[in-house]
FIFI-802921 format. One record per residue (C-alpha): residue number from 1; residue in three letters; x, y, z. Coordinates in nm, 3 decimals. Layout:
N
   num   residu        px        py        pz
   NUM      ALA         X         Y         Z
...
***
This chain:
644
   num   residu        px        py        pz
     1      MET     0.000     0.000     0.000
     2      VAL     0.291     0.235     0.067
     3      ALA     0.426     0.165    -0.282
     4      GLU     0.086     0.202    -0.445
     5      GLY     0.032     0.542    -0.288
     6      ASP     0.384     0.675    -0.349
     7      GLY     0.426     1.006    -0.529
     8      TRP     0.209     1.312    -0.581
     9      PRO    -0.003     1.443    -0.867
    10      GLY     0.125     1.762    -1.025
    11      ALA     0.153     1.991    -1.328
    12      LEU    -0.212     2.093    -1.302
    13      GLY    -0.343     2.322    -1.573
    14      ALA    -0.651     2.430    -1.766
    15      VAL    -0.716     2.373    -2.135
    16      GLY    -1.035     2.564    -2.212
    17      ASP    -1.292     2.428    -1.965
    18      GLU    -1.096     2.106    -1.901
    19      LEU    -0.839     2.024    -1.633
    20      TRP    -0.520     1.829    -1.711
    21      TRP    -0.247     1.702    -1.479
    22      THR     0.001     1.417    -1.425
    23      GLU    -0.015     1.131    -1.176
    24      PRO     0.246     0.876    -1.059
    25      ARG     0.218     0.509    -1.158
    26      PRO     0.459     0.309    -0.937
    27      ALA     0.320    -0.022    -1.065
    28      GLU     0.398     0.082    -1.425
    29      GLY     0.770     0.123    -1.381
    30      GLY     0.733     0.458    -1.207
    31      ARG     0.604     0.648    -1.511
    32      ARG     0.370     0.948    -1.495
    33      ALA     0.022     0.934    -1.648
    34      LEU    -0.137     1.233    -1.822
    35      MET    -0.487     1.285    -1.683
    36      ARG    -0.784     1.467    -1.837
    37      ARG    -1.099     1.586    -1.660
    38      ARG    -1.365     1.695    -1.905
    39      SER    -1.620     1.966    -1.833
    40      ASP    -1.881     1.696    -1.754
    41      GLY    -1.662     1.568    -1.467
    42      SER    -1.546     1.246    -1.636
    43      THR    -1.178     1.169    -1.583
    44      GLU    -0.945     0.952    -1.790
    45      SER    -0.579     0.876    -1.853
    46      VAL    -0.506     0.977    -2.212
    47      LEU    -0.157     0.837    -2.278
    48      PRO    -0.108     0.461    -2.232
    49      PRO     0.226     0.306    -2.136
    50      PRO     0.504     0.344    -2.222
    51      TRP     0.438     0.716    -2.277
    52      ASN     0.574     0.908    -1.978
    53      PRO     0.509     1.287    -1.969
    54      ARG     0.817     1.384    -1.773
    55      ASN     1.150     1.549    -1.850
    56      ARG     1.498     1.577    -1.709
    57      VAL     1.560     1.952    -1.726
    58      HIS     1.784     2.026    -1.426
    59      GLU     1.753     1.643    -1.375
    60      TYR     1.459     1.706    -1.140
    61      GLY     1.234     1.793    -1.432
    62      GLY     0.993     2.078    -1.495
    63      ARG     0.637     2.120    -1.615
    64      PRO     0.603     1.866    -1.902
    65      TRP     0.294     1.968    -2.099
    66      ALA     0.084     2.248    -2.249
    67      GLY    -0.253     2.253    -2.419
    68      LEU    -0.462     2.464    -2.652
    69      ALA    -0.842     2.449    -2.664
    70      ARG    -0.991     2.418    -3.015
    71      GLU    -1.338     2.350    -3.154
    72      ASP    -1.240     2.000    -3.272
    73      GLY    -1.068     1.907    -2.945
    74      PRO    -0.757     2.009    -2.754
    75      LEU    -0.410     2.021    -2.901
    76      MET    -0.154     1.895    -2.651
    77      VAL     0.225     1.898    -2.645
    78      PHE     0.433     1.707    -2.393
    79      THR     0.785     1.587    -2.322
    80      ASN     0.845     1.212    -2.314
    81      PHE     1.089     1.079    -2.056
    82      ALA     1.244     0.799    -2.264
    83      ASP     1.393     1.026    -2.531
    84      GLN     1.327     1.375    -2.389
    85      ARG     1.170     1.484    -2.716
    86      LEU     0.873     1.719    -2.741
    87      TYR     0.560     1.560    -2.892
    88      ARG     0.233     1.684    -3.039
    89      PHE    -0.083     1.496    -2.947
    90      GLU    -0.451     1.535    -3.036
    91      PRO    -0.637     1.319    -2.783
    92      ASP    -0.969     1.335    -2.968
    93      GLY    -0.806     1.213    -3.288
    94      ALA    -0.695     0.862    -3.379
    95      SER    -0.327     0.930    -3.431
    96      GLU    -0.035     0.853    -3.199
    97      PRO     0.179     1.136    -3.061
    98      VAL     0.420     1.272    -3.322
    99      PRO     0.762     1.421    -3.242
   100      LEU     0.825     1.793    -3.278
   101      THR     1.195     1.790    -3.190
   102      PRO     1.480     1.580    -3.330
   103      GLU     1.666     1.284    -3.186
   104      PRO     1.967     1.451    -3.024
   105      ALA     2.324     1.357    -3.108
   106      ILE     2.380     1.289    -2.736
   107      ALA     2.125     1.049    -2.587
   108      SER     1.853     1.248    -2.404
   109      GLY     2.070     1.556    -2.462
   110      LEU     1.801     1.790    -2.599
   111      ARG     1.543     1.856    -2.329
   112      PHE     1.243     2.084    -2.294
   113      CYS     1.017     2.198    -2.012
   114      GLU     0.747     2.456    -1.940
   115      PRO     0.607     2.451    -2.296
   116      VAL     0.371     2.730    -2.402
   117      ILE     0.170     2.701    -2.725
   118      VAL     0.199     3.037    -2.902
   119      GLU    -0.078     3.026    -3.160
   120      ARG     0.021     3.359    -3.312
   121      PHE     0.340     3.204    -3.453
   122      GLY     0.234     2.841    -3.481
   123      GLU     0.502     2.739    -3.232
   124      VAL     0.570     2.594    -2.892
   125      TRP     0.792     2.815    -2.681
   126      ALA     0.980     2.637    -2.403
   127      VAL     1.291     2.627    -2.191
   128      MET     1.546     2.424    -2.386
   129      GLU     1.838     2.246    -2.220
   130      GLU     2.098     2.131    -2.473
   131      PHE     2.403     1.921    -2.398
   132      THR     2.710     2.008    -2.602
   133      GLY     2.942     1.734    -2.473
   134      GLU     2.954     1.420    -2.265
   135      ARG     3.014     1.592    -1.931
   136      PRO     2.712     1.691    -1.719
   137      THR     2.830     2.053    -1.721
   138      ASP     2.860     2.067    -2.101
   139      VAL     2.518     2.227    -2.128
   140      ARG     2.344     2.548    -2.232
   141      ARG     1.991     2.673    -2.172
   142      VAL     1.779     2.917    -2.373
   143      ILE     1.417     3.000    -2.446
   144      ALA     1.343     2.833    -2.778
   145      ALA     1.058     2.818    -3.033
   146      VAL     0.964     2.481    -3.183
   147      PRO     0.737     2.468    -3.492
   148      LEU     0.405     2.294    -3.432
   149      ASP     0.405     2.156    -3.786
   150      GLY     0.678     1.904    -3.703
   151      SER     0.939     2.059    -3.932
   152      ALA     1.201     2.047    -3.654
   153      ALA     1.149     1.675    -3.587
   154      GLY     1.444     1.595    -3.812
   155      ASP     1.614     1.934    -3.821
   156      ARG     1.770     2.097    -3.514
   157      ALA     1.823     2.416    -3.720
   158      ALA     1.445     2.463    -3.744
   159      ILE     1.430     2.538    -3.369
   160      ARG     1.454     2.914    -3.318
   161      GLU     1.644     3.042    -3.015
   162      LEU     1.468     3.342    -2.861
   163      THR     1.736     3.424    -2.605
   164      ASP     2.110     3.373    -2.600
   165      ASP     2.290     3.167    -2.338
   166      THR     2.425     3.463    -2.139
   167      PHE     2.244     3.315    -1.839
   168      ARG     2.327     2.961    -1.736
   169      PHE     1.968     2.904    -1.630
   170      VAL     1.630     3.023    -1.755
   171      ALA     1.293     2.912    -1.619
   172      GLY     0.938     3.024    -1.547
   173      LEU     0.853     3.124    -1.905
   174      LYS     0.524     3.313    -1.949
   175      VAL     0.385     3.476    -2.265
   176      SER     0.140     3.767    -2.250
   177      PRO    -0.206     3.765    -2.409
   178      GLU    -0.166     3.802    -2.788
   179      ALA     0.205     3.720    -2.744
   180      GLY     0.318     4.081    -2.733
   181      SER     0.573     4.025    -2.457
   182      ALA     0.735     3.745    -2.260
   183      ALA     0.873     3.710    -1.909
   184      TRP     1.101     3.456    -1.745
   185      ILE     1.343     3.402    -1.457
   186      ALA     1.720     3.380    -1.505
   187      TRP     2.029     3.323    -1.291
   188      ASN     2.390     3.214    -1.307
   189      HIS     2.631     2.994    -1.118
   190      PRO     2.725     2.984    -0.836
   191      HIS     2.374     3.091    -0.729
   192      MET     2.074     2.866    -0.690
   193      PRO     1.741     3.021    -0.799
   194      TRP     1.642     3.091    -0.437
   195      ASP     1.975     3.265    -0.370
   196      SER     1.977     3.529    -0.642
   197      SER     1.769     3.531    -0.959
   198      GLU     1.610     3.800    -1.168
   199      LEU     1.291     3.866    -1.358
   200      ARG     1.359     3.923    -1.728
   201      VAL     1.104     4.080    -1.963
   202      GLY     1.113     4.119    -2.341
   203      PHE     0.898     4.260    -2.619
   204      VAL     0.799     4.022    -2.898
   205      SER     0.836     4.154    -3.254
   206      ASP     0.611     4.073    -3.547
   207      ASP     0.866     3.822    -3.676
   208      GLY     0.846     3.624    -3.350
   209      SER     1.179     3.737    -3.207
   210      ILE     1.227     3.889    -2.864
   211      SER     1.362     4.222    -2.978
   212      THR     1.431     4.396    -2.648
   213      GLN     1.478     4.244    -2.304
   214      TRP     1.568     4.381    -1.964
   215      ARG     1.584     4.306    -1.591
   216      GLU     1.261     4.409    -1.421
   217      ARG     1.334     4.292    -1.064
   218      GLY     1.549     4.056    -0.857
   219      GLY     1.917     3.975    -0.853
   220      PHE     2.169     4.129    -0.616
   221      GLY     2.088     3.881    -0.341
   222      SER     1.712     3.856    -0.392
   223      SER     1.525     3.584    -0.575
   224      ILE     1.218     3.553    -0.796
   225      ALA     1.012     3.234    -0.758
   226      GLN     0.725     3.284    -1.007
   227      VAL     0.604     3.531    -1.268
   228      GLU     0.260     3.560    -1.436
   229      PHE     0.082     3.800    -1.669
   230      ALA    -0.234     3.923    -1.496
   231      ASP    -0.322     4.101    -1.822
   232      TYR    -0.144     4.260    -2.117
   233      TYR    -0.013     4.548    -1.906
   234      THR     0.046     4.386    -1.566
   235      LEU     0.302     4.138    -1.445
   236      LEU     0.284     3.968    -1.106
   237      CYS     0.584     3.806    -0.943
   238      THR     0.707     3.683    -0.606
   239      SER     1.031     3.829    -0.469
   240      ASP     1.206     3.778    -0.134
   241      HIS     1.408     4.100    -0.119
   242      THR     1.240     4.186     0.216
   243      GLY     1.326     3.845     0.361
   244      TRP     0.993     3.685     0.267
   245      TRP     0.862     3.574    -0.073
   246      ASN     0.588     3.832    -0.122
   247      LEU     0.376     3.929    -0.421
   248      TYR     0.457     4.234    -0.639
   249      SER     0.302     4.391    -0.949
   250      HIS     0.486     4.546    -1.246
   251      ASP     0.398     4.737    -1.557
   252      PRO     0.654     4.633    -1.822
   253      TYR     0.580     4.946    -2.026
   254      ASP     0.631     5.225    -1.773
   255      HIS     0.827     5.006    -1.525
   256      SER     0.608     5.106    -1.232
   257      ASN     0.593     4.846    -0.959
   258      GLY     0.488     4.793    -0.601
   259      PRO     0.401     4.538    -0.335
   260      VAL     0.069     4.359    -0.352
   261      LEU     0.081     4.163    -0.027
   262      PRO     0.363     4.276     0.204
   263      MET     0.350     4.026     0.491
   264      GLU     0.590     3.822     0.702
   265      GLU     0.471     3.503     0.536
   266      GLU     0.589     3.303     0.239
   267      PHE     0.386     3.336    -0.081
   268      ALA     0.618     3.104    -0.273
   269      GLY     0.889     2.847    -0.219
   270      PRO     1.214     2.719    -0.370
   271      MET     1.198     2.657    -0.744
   272      TRP     1.318     2.297    -0.753
   273      SER     1.071     2.219    -1.030
   274      PRO     1.034     2.483    -1.304
   275      GLY     0.670     2.558    -1.364
   276      SER     0.560     2.570    -0.999
   277      ARG     0.263     2.801    -0.936
   278      TRP     0.198     2.942    -0.590
   279      PHE    -0.040     3.212    -0.715
   280      HIS    -0.282     3.252    -1.004
   281      PRO    -0.457     3.571    -1.122
   282      LEU    -0.833     3.549    -1.183
   283      ARG    -1.019     3.718    -1.467
   284      ASP    -1.187     3.974    -1.235
   285      GLY    -0.855     4.100    -1.096
   286      ARG    -0.848     3.894    -0.778
   287      ILE    -0.555     3.663    -0.709
   288      ALA    -0.555     3.312    -0.565
   289      VAL    -0.249     3.277    -0.341
   290      ILE    -0.084     2.998    -0.143
   291      HIS     0.080     3.142     0.167
   292      GLY     0.179     3.082     0.526
   293      LYS     0.456     3.028     0.776
   294      GLY     0.543     2.660     0.822
   295      GLU     0.215     2.553     0.663
   296      SER     0.056     2.670     0.338
   297      ARG    -0.305     2.779     0.301
   298      LEU    -0.504     2.900     0.003
   299      SER    -0.658     3.244     0.011
   300      LEU    -0.827     3.481    -0.233
   301      TYR    -0.695     3.836    -0.248
   302      GLU    -0.923     4.124    -0.341
   303      GLY    -0.696     4.419    -0.417
   304      ARG    -0.956     4.695    -0.415
   305      ALA    -1.080     4.594    -0.072
   306      GLY    -0.735     4.493     0.051
   307      GLU    -0.892     4.171     0.176
   308      LEU    -0.719     3.834     0.204
   309      ARG    -0.991     3.569     0.247
   310      GLN    -0.876     3.221     0.346
   311      VAL    -1.043     2.920     0.187
   312      GLU    -1.191     2.705     0.459
   313      GLY    -1.131     2.331     0.463
   314      PRO    -0.933     2.052     0.629
   315      TRP    -0.627     2.094     0.407
   316      THR    -0.299     2.209     0.562
   317      ASP    -0.084     2.213     0.248
   318      TRP    -0.152     2.328    -0.107
   319      ALA     0.090     2.214    -0.375
   320      ALA     0.244     2.478    -0.603
   321      SER     0.015     2.385    -0.891
   322      LEU    -0.270     2.638    -0.897
   323      THR    -0.488     2.702    -1.200
   324      ALA    -0.827     2.863    -1.269
   325      ILE    -1.125     2.836    -1.504
   326      GLY    -1.354     3.137    -1.485
   327      ASP    -1.447     3.197    -1.120
   328      LYS    -1.324     2.854    -1.010
   329      VAL    -0.978     2.795    -0.863
   330      TYR    -0.820     2.449    -0.870
   331      GLY    -0.529     2.300    -0.681
   332      PHE    -0.391     1.990    -0.512
   333      ALA    -0.436     2.000    -0.134
   334      ALA    -0.348     1.758     0.146
   335      SER    -0.378     1.721     0.523
   336      PRO    -0.254     1.485     0.796
   337      ALA    -0.555     1.265     0.712
   338      THR    -0.545     1.285     0.332
   339      GLY    -0.300     1.277     0.047
   340      TYR    -0.314     1.537    -0.229
   341      GLU    -0.665     1.571    -0.370
   342      LEU    -0.783     1.785    -0.660
   343      VAL    -0.991     2.058    -0.499
   344      GLU    -1.225     2.305    -0.668
   345      VAL    -1.286     2.639    -0.498
   346      ASP    -1.574     2.866    -0.593
   347      SER    -1.407     3.206    -0.563
   348      VAL    -1.744     3.381    -0.520
   349      SER    -1.895     3.169    -0.242
   350      GLY    -1.564     3.038    -0.103
   351      GLU    -1.697     2.681    -0.103
   352      ALA    -1.442     2.407    -0.168
   353      ARG    -1.492     2.046    -0.273
   354      VAL    -1.284     1.751    -0.390
   355      ILE    -1.350     1.672    -0.755
   356      ALA    -1.078     1.419    -0.848
   357      HIS    -0.787     1.219    -0.712
   358      ALA    -0.986     1.189    -0.390
   359      HIS    -0.824     1.026    -0.091
   360      GLU    -0.914     0.658    -0.077
   361      GLY    -0.963     0.536     0.278
   362      LYS    -0.799     0.196     0.244
   363      VAL    -0.672     0.228     0.601
   364      ASP    -0.879     0.305     0.910
   365      PRO    -0.789     0.667     1.000
   366      ALA    -0.731     0.543     1.357
   367      TYR    -0.394     0.421     1.226
   368      TYR    -0.293     0.755     1.074
   369      PRO    -0.018     0.943     1.257
   370      VAL    -0.123     1.275     1.408
   371      PRO     0.141     1.551     1.400
   372      GLU     0.232     1.768     1.694
   373      HIS     0.383     2.093     1.565
   374      ARG     0.661     2.189     1.800
   375      THR     0.947     2.434     1.829
   376      PHE     1.261     2.310     2.002
   377      GLU     1.565     2.495     2.126
   378      GLY     1.881     2.444     1.927
   379      PRO     2.239     2.551     2.003
   380      GLY     2.267     2.915     2.105
   381      GLY     1.894     2.926     2.181
   382      ARG     1.789     2.922     1.816
   383      GLU     1.446     2.790     1.722
   384      VAL     1.415     2.455     1.546
   385      HIS     1.077     2.362     1.397
   386      ALA     0.959     2.001     1.380
   387      HIS     0.656     1.775     1.337
   388      VAL     0.639     1.504     1.606
   389      TYR     0.438     1.189     1.531
   390      PRO     0.394     0.957     1.833
   391      PRO     0.328     0.587     1.764
   392      ARG    -0.038     0.522     1.689
   393      ASN    -0.220     0.191     1.657
   394      PRO    -0.567     0.131     1.803
   395      GLY    -0.487    -0.234     1.871
   396      TYR    -0.169    -0.190     2.072
   397      GLU    -0.001     0.007     2.348
   398      GLY     0.363     0.018     2.447
   399      PRO     0.475    -0.142     2.775
   400      GLU     0.395     0.076     3.074
   401      GLY     0.681     0.301     3.170
   402      GLU     0.873     0.235     2.847
   403      ALA     0.934     0.512     2.595
   404      PRO     0.907     0.412     2.227
   405      PRO     1.187     0.411     1.970
   406      TYR     1.198     0.723     1.751
   407      VAL     1.328     0.791     1.402
   408      VAL     1.445     1.138     1.299
   409      TRP     1.337     1.197     0.939
   410      VAL     1.556     1.448     0.752
   411      HIS     1.411     1.612     0.441
   412      GLY     1.610     1.660     0.123
   413      GLY     1.715     1.975    -0.052
   414      PRO     1.858     2.084     0.185
   415      THR     1.659     2.389     0.074
   416      GLY     1.331     2.208     0.133
   417      HIS     1.060     2.153     0.390
   418      ALA     0.891     1.862     0.569
   419      LYS     0.514     1.898     0.529
   420      ALA     0.266     1.771     0.788
   421      ILE     0.050     1.570     0.550
   422      LEU    -0.051     1.206     0.525
   423      ASP     0.242     0.985     0.425
   424      LEU     0.165     0.613     0.425
   425      GLU     0.534     0.530     0.461
   426      LEU     0.545     0.732     0.782
   427      ALA     0.218     0.566     0.891
   428      TYR     0.374     0.224     0.825
   429      PHE     0.627     0.293     1.101
   430      THR     0.409     0.480     1.351
   431      SER     0.149     0.201     1.331
   432      ARG     0.423    -0.047     1.429
   433      GLY     0.529     0.132     1.744
   434      PHE     0.784     0.383     1.614
   435      GLY     0.766     0.753     1.679
   436      VAL     0.879     0.977     1.394
   437      VAL     0.996     1.336     1.410
   438      GLU     1.040     1.538     1.092
   439      VAL     1.286     1.819     1.158
   440      ASN     1.274     2.144     0.963
   441      TYR     1.629     2.231     1.059
   442      GLY     1.790     2.569     0.994
   443      GLY     1.809     2.598     0.616
   444      SER     1.453     2.478     0.561
   445      THR     1.202     2.684     0.367
   446      GLY     0.869     2.813     0.494
   447      TYR     1.005     3.038     0.769
   448      GLY     1.161     3.327     0.576
   449      ARG     1.500     3.392     0.420
   450      ALA     1.687     3.443     0.749
   451      TYR     1.589     3.094     0.871
   452      ARG     1.676     2.951     0.529
   453      GLU     2.018     3.111     0.528
   454      ARG     2.122     2.971     0.865
   455      LEU     2.270     2.690     0.661
   456      ARG     2.487     2.915     0.444
   457      GLY     2.841     2.788     0.491
   458      GLN     2.716     2.559     0.769
   459      TRP     2.583     2.249     0.591
   460      GLY     2.692     1.947     0.792
   461      VAL     2.693     2.162     1.107
   462      VAL     2.358     2.340     1.161
   463      ASP     2.148     2.058     1.013
   464      VAL     2.330     1.795     1.220
   465      GLU     2.310     2.005     1.538
   466      ASP     1.939     2.085     1.496
   467      CYS     1.841     1.723     1.436
   468      ALA     2.048     1.608     1.734
   469      ALA     1.898     1.882     1.954
   470      VAL     1.544     1.763     1.872
   471      ALA     1.637     1.397     1.934
   472      ARG     1.800     1.480     2.269
   473      ALA     1.501     1.691     2.374
   474      LEU     1.257     1.409     2.299
   475      ALA     1.473     1.170     2.499
   476      ALA     1.514     1.411     2.792
   477      GLU     1.139     1.467     2.828
   478      GLY     1.066     1.093     2.816
   479      THR     0.896     1.096     2.477
   480      ALA     1.165     0.882     2.309
   481      ASP     1.383     0.599     2.437
   482      PRO     1.736     0.747     2.431
   483      ALA     1.885     0.405     2.351
   484      ARG     1.657     0.353     2.049
   485      ILE     1.678     0.661     1.831
   486      ALA     1.757     0.632     1.459
   487      ILE     1.805     0.886     1.182
   488      ARG     1.711     0.853     0.815
   489      GLY     1.714     1.073     0.508
   490      GLY     1.755     1.077     0.132
   491      SER     1.963     1.296    -0.100
   492      ALA     2.070     1.599     0.107
   493      GLY     1.890     1.430     0.396
   494      GLY     2.112     1.130     0.333
   495      TRP     2.413     1.357     0.381
   496      THR     2.278     1.480     0.714
   497      ALA     2.198     1.125     0.829
   498      ALA     2.547     1.004     0.738
   499      ALA     2.721     1.314     0.876
   500      SER     2.530     1.264     1.203
   501      LEU     2.711     0.932     1.250
   502      THR     3.051     1.101     1.229
   503      SER     2.988     1.442     1.386
   504      VAL     3.091     1.517     1.743
   505      ALA     2.773     1.728     1.768
   506      ALA     2.559     1.412     1.741
   507      GLN     2.790     1.173     1.921
   508      GLY     2.601     0.895     2.099
   509      VAL     2.256     1.012     1.984
   510      TYR     2.173     0.755     1.716
   511      ALA     2.168     0.377     1.743
   512      CYS     2.151     0.330     1.363
   513      ALA     2.083     0.513     1.038
   514      VAL     1.911     0.469     0.702
   515      ILE     2.092     0.659     0.427
   516      LYS     1.922     0.688     0.087
   517      TYR     2.084     0.809    -0.242
   518      PRO     2.311     1.041    -0.044
   519      ILE     2.583     1.298    -0.088
   520      MET     2.880     1.156     0.101
   521      ASP     3.178     1.366     0.005
   522      LEU     3.156     1.741    -0.055
   523      ALA     3.466     1.757    -0.272
   524      GLY     3.313     1.488    -0.494
   525      TRP     2.983     1.672    -0.542
   526      THR     3.098     1.965    -0.754
   527      GLY     3.158     2.025    -1.122
   528      ASP     3.131     1.713    -1.334
   529      ASP     3.075     1.482    -1.036
   530      THR     2.707     1.576    -1.024
   531      HIS     2.453     1.744    -1.251
   532      ASP     2.494     2.101    -1.367
   533      PHE     2.203     2.250    -1.172
   534      GLU     2.367     2.176    -0.835
   535      SER     2.729     2.161    -0.948
   536      GLN     2.815     2.479    -0.753
   537      TYR     2.542     2.458    -0.488
   538      ILE     2.805     2.341    -0.241
   539      TYR     2.983     2.679    -0.249
   540      GLY     2.687     2.849    -0.082
   541      LEU     2.613     2.560     0.155
   542      VAL     2.970     2.495     0.267
   543      GLY     3.207     2.757     0.130
   544      PRO     3.405     2.867    -0.176
   545      PRO     3.675     2.645    -0.331
   546      GLU     3.952     2.786    -0.113
   547      VAL     3.787     2.654     0.207
   548      LEU     3.592     2.361     0.068
   549      GLU     3.870     2.103     0.108
   550      GLU     3.930     2.194     0.472
   551      ARG     3.559     2.190     0.560
   552      ASN     3.517     1.864     0.373
   553      ARG     3.784     1.708     0.595
   554      GLU     3.593     1.831     0.899
   555      ARG     3.242     1.725     0.792
   556      SER     3.248     1.453     0.526
   557      PRO     3.120     1.108     0.634
   558      VAL     3.366     0.953     0.390
   559      VAL     3.670     1.135     0.529
   560      ASN     3.558     1.065     0.887
   561      ALA     3.427     0.714     0.832
   562      ASP     3.645     0.578     1.113
   563      ARG     3.415     0.761     1.360
   564      ILE     3.108     0.559     1.257
   565      ALA     3.007     0.322     1.536
   566      ALA     2.640     0.262     1.456
   567      PRO     2.499     0.011     1.204
   568      PHE     2.350     0.159     0.888
   569      LEU     2.150     0.073     0.578
   570      LEU     2.253     0.235     0.248
   571      LEU     2.000     0.250    -0.040
   572      GLN     2.100     0.369    -0.389
   573      GLY     1.953     0.403    -0.739
   574      LEU     2.204     0.292    -1.000
   575      GLU     2.093     0.549    -1.262
   576      ASP     2.112     0.847    -1.025
   577      ALA     2.272     1.143    -1.204
   578      ILE     2.231     1.379    -0.906
   579      CYS     2.391     1.171    -0.632
   580      PRO     2.570     0.904    -0.837
   581      PRO     2.640     0.555    -0.697
   582      ALA     3.005     0.657    -0.665
   583      GLN     2.907     0.868    -0.364
   584      SER     2.774     0.563    -0.178
   585      GLU     3.056     0.342    -0.297
   586      MET     3.316     0.579    -0.147
   587      LEU     3.175     0.517     0.200
   588      LEU     3.159     0.142     0.147
   589      ALA     3.526     0.140     0.045
   590      ARG     3.628     0.336     0.355
   591      ILE     3.459     0.099     0.601
   592      GLU     3.559    -0.224     0.427
   593      GLY     3.715    -0.469     0.669
   594      LYS     3.644    -0.256     0.977
   595      GLY     3.378    -0.487     1.121
   596      LEU     3.101    -0.225     1.106
   597      PRO     2.756    -0.384     1.055
   598      HIS     2.590    -0.244     0.746
   599      ALA     2.383    -0.337     0.441
   600      TYR     2.388    -0.194     0.088
   601      ARG     2.096    -0.231    -0.151
   602      ALA     2.132    -0.091    -0.504
   603      TYR     1.841    -0.074    -0.748
   604      GLU     1.854    -0.107    -1.127
   605      GLY     1.644     0.140    -1.323
   606      GLU     1.608     0.389    -1.038
   607      GLN     1.719     0.750    -1.059
   608      HIS     1.717     1.008    -0.780
   609      GLY     1.433     0.900    -0.554
   610      PHE     1.258     0.567    -0.594
   611      ARG     0.956     0.537    -0.826
   612      GLN     0.913     0.166    -0.898
   613      ALA     0.675    -0.025    -0.671
   614      SER     0.917    -0.318    -0.625
   615      THR     1.194    -0.084    -0.513
   616      ILE     0.972     0.103    -0.269
   617      VAL     0.853    -0.223    -0.109
   618      ASP     1.209    -0.353    -0.076
   619      ALA     1.337    -0.027     0.073
   620      VAL     1.060    -0.001     0.335
   621      LEU     1.099    -0.362     0.446
   622      ALA     1.478    -0.333     0.460
   623      GLU     1.448    -0.023     0.680
   624      HIS     1.203    -0.199     0.912
   625      ALA     1.433    -0.503     0.930
   626      LEU     1.730    -0.284     1.027
   627      TYR     1.542    -0.131     1.319
   628      ALA     1.422    -0.474     1.431
   629      GLN     1.777    -0.608     1.442
   630      VAL     1.929    -0.306     1.613
   631      PHE     1.648    -0.239     1.861
   632      GLY     1.588    -0.606     1.939
   633      PHE     1.232    -0.697     1.844
   634      GLU     1.057    -0.913     1.588
   635      GLY     1.062    -0.755     1.245
   636      PRO     0.914    -0.824     0.902
   637      ASP     0.963    -1.146     0.711
   638      PHE     1.257    -1.000     0.523
   639      ALA     1.616    -1.117     0.503
   640      LEU     1.851    -0.829     0.574
   641      GLU     2.207    -0.935     0.638
   642      LEU     2.422    -0.679     0.813
   643      GLU     2.774    -0.738     0.687
   644      PRO     3.069    -0.653     0.908
***
């Protein structure tokens, strides 16, 4: 059931009066399905296997589809994961999807995301990522125009480039009504988009070129997370130059601008996936906005009245995937009792209802973990936010006077956030007597830029200290058994989990660890040793090249492997281009022959994060088996051999 429910729907959008989005299919090799909800409420999957509307731009992928409403049925374009080509598809016709872009000279080396159908020129405009060599950093990115007639399917020269590659990264493409202007977000190494990025605007000439372009906002230490055209003359964007991602308006013609919602709350988040939408303008001038501090709620903003009206409902998190049809707002929303559901909000009455992807109650809610939102004290008195989930099972109680084992869950990113929503994997463990605490350590998003930047130069220090502080506090108050505390995380969370086994700051806290597709060595996670998007991320998280080697010696789990005393489980996808298997293998080489109990499970066909049902099942059972062996109780029927 954990495997079946893995992954979230996303990429929600409107095509005329229809809704389209993508959904995960773990049982179908981890592909995404393209879903269509017609105006009569009927819902169907429109692309059978093996079609997979997903792309690898930045390796994490961005919005994979766009649509145009026509009298004879919608015209759709999408990126297909297997070859990364852009395809044209008419779902009401009988034909198969046809390619719009050529087979690249380098396998999967010509990628597209955030497509926009520009009817005025008969083209699809999109972010194009083109590899120029075999190395992961041999890459350029531009805004490009692809003919809808298929003439570029065998001819790379038929793709028009609308921008040059002055900027290493471009994202967030939007085209104004009647295609008179375009806007996008751009940034350069060594910045990440949430560090420093700028809003670029350009006028579109009659020949389809972007004749003039300029910086409208951002840069110089502030970041832009999203941009939208409210109408021909008004741009909306989110900027964090005050320390919070707030909403601003701009007139690209007279360059007037000003704040729309100046508040100490976040109205956006980190742009890990290009195409994220935290706000959406409505046709009557109001704006639907996702906002909050720690949690995200949906509200409707009426500018003339200055009123921000929250949408009532049980949902505590709204995904960055808003869209609208007329007076109706649509988004994916979740809560501690539900996964992400497709919710319709009547912007006039404020009423909200689930219309698709409804939560299926296959488990009695009495088994669902219930979060306690808490703030702990970290080193120096700093605040550390966390969600605490005590064990919960209506059929069992722990022995009287005995505190339960606890597992510290570390989110990835590290510029990310643990959300207090239903996660069946978490419920798997809390229903079996484990407590779980998700720590939003310093560096996490959702609490403003100052909280996010606590990690600047301190990765492997602040994250490790904050997680250890929460674990110690739970043990000291009697909530957790101090002898049975584990830590687990994936990607950047895998780094923190592994670093916690070697750091003096967490000495003696953890009895074991689960480390998934991790970063293990900072010096080996720069340049061509990882993907281009994060190839210089480390310089902001740890320090510039002149100090990186020294700090790596101090913090790296590989360099300090001789300090590891606790058993661990290491899980790795063999096709991971972000945290390659070499990262895990470095640690295995350093502990070889040292008698340290551990297990390594590597999975064919998996990239960064596990998507196949068989992998997810194996990983969950292996984790459970590790805890059973280390904590001394009966575990699942699963053979996990801890090798010395």
